[in-house]
C-alpha positions in Angstrom: 0.2 -0.3 -0.5 1.0 3.3 -1.2 0.6 6.8 1.2 2.2 9.7 -0.3 3.1 12.5 2.1 2.0 16.2 2.3 4.2 19.2 2.3 3.5 19.7 5.8 4.6 15.7 6.1 1.9 15.0 7.0 0.0 11.1 6.5 -3.2 9.7 5.3 -4.0 6.5 7.2 -6.5 4.3 5.1 -9.3 4.2 6.3 -9.8 0.3 6.5 -6.2 0.1 8.4 -8.2 2.6 10.8 -11.1 0.6 11.5 -9.1 -2.6 12.4 -6.7 -0.6 14.8 -9.6 0.9 15.9 -8.1 4.0 15.2 -9.7 7.1 15.9 -9.4 11.2 15.6 -7.2 12.0 18.6 -6.0 8.7 19.0 -1.9 8.1 19.5 0.6 6.0 17.4 4.2 5.3 18.1 6.5 5.2 14.9 9.6 3.4 15.6 12.6 4.0 13.6 15.0 0.7 13.2 17.4 2.0 11.2 16.1 0.6 7.8 11.9 1.6 8.4 9.6 3.2 10.4 7.2 1.0 11.7 3.7 2.7 13.1 1.9 1.1 16.7 -1.3 1.7 17.6 -1.4 2.1 21.4 -4.4 1.6 23.7 -5.9 4.6 25.2 -3.0 6.6 26.1 0.7 5.4 27.5 0.1 2.1 29.5 2.3 3.9 31.7 0.7 7.0 31.9 -3.1 5.1 31.3 -2.3 2.6 34.8 0.0 5.7 37.1 -2.4 5.5 40.3 -4.5 2.8 40.3 -2.8 1.3 43.3 -2.8 4.3 44.5 -3.6 3.6 48.9 -3.5 -0.3 48.2 0.0 -0.9 48.0 3.6 0.7 47.5 6.0 0.2 46.2 8.3 -1.6 49.6 5.2 -3.9 49.9 5.8 -4.4 46.2 9.1 -5.7 46.7 8.8 -7.6 49.6 5.2 -9.1 48.8 7.7 -10.0 44.8 10.2 -11.5 46.8 8.2 -14.1 49.4 6.1 -15.4 45.8 9.9 -15.5 44.3 11.3 -17.1 47.2 7.8 -19.3 47.5 8.8 -20.5 43.7 11.7 -21.8 44.4 11.1 -23.4 47.0 7.7 -25.2 44.8 10.6 -26.4 41.5 13.1 -27.7 44.1 10.8 -30.1 45.2 9.5 -30.7 42.1 13.2 -31.3 41.2 14.0 -33.7 43.9 11.4 -35.4 43.6 12.2 -36.0 39.7 16.1 -37.3 40.8 14.0 -40.1 42.8 
């Protein structure tokens, strides 16, 4: 599919592609320059990091989250160790 860039540097995304990726006016896309090509990636209702900011406010602070993840990792390591011991016998 060939698209012509306007004098202002704008391009029009064809209607079929806009419909497929649910791109509406004010939708945001990310443009990646790979050095050999340009990739246009649709972003879902804003950047996910920005969109999710504050959703845990008052629920879990960073220290509690890290403690929870360490405990989860220790439980998983213990489970895998037990599984490995069972496989050896």
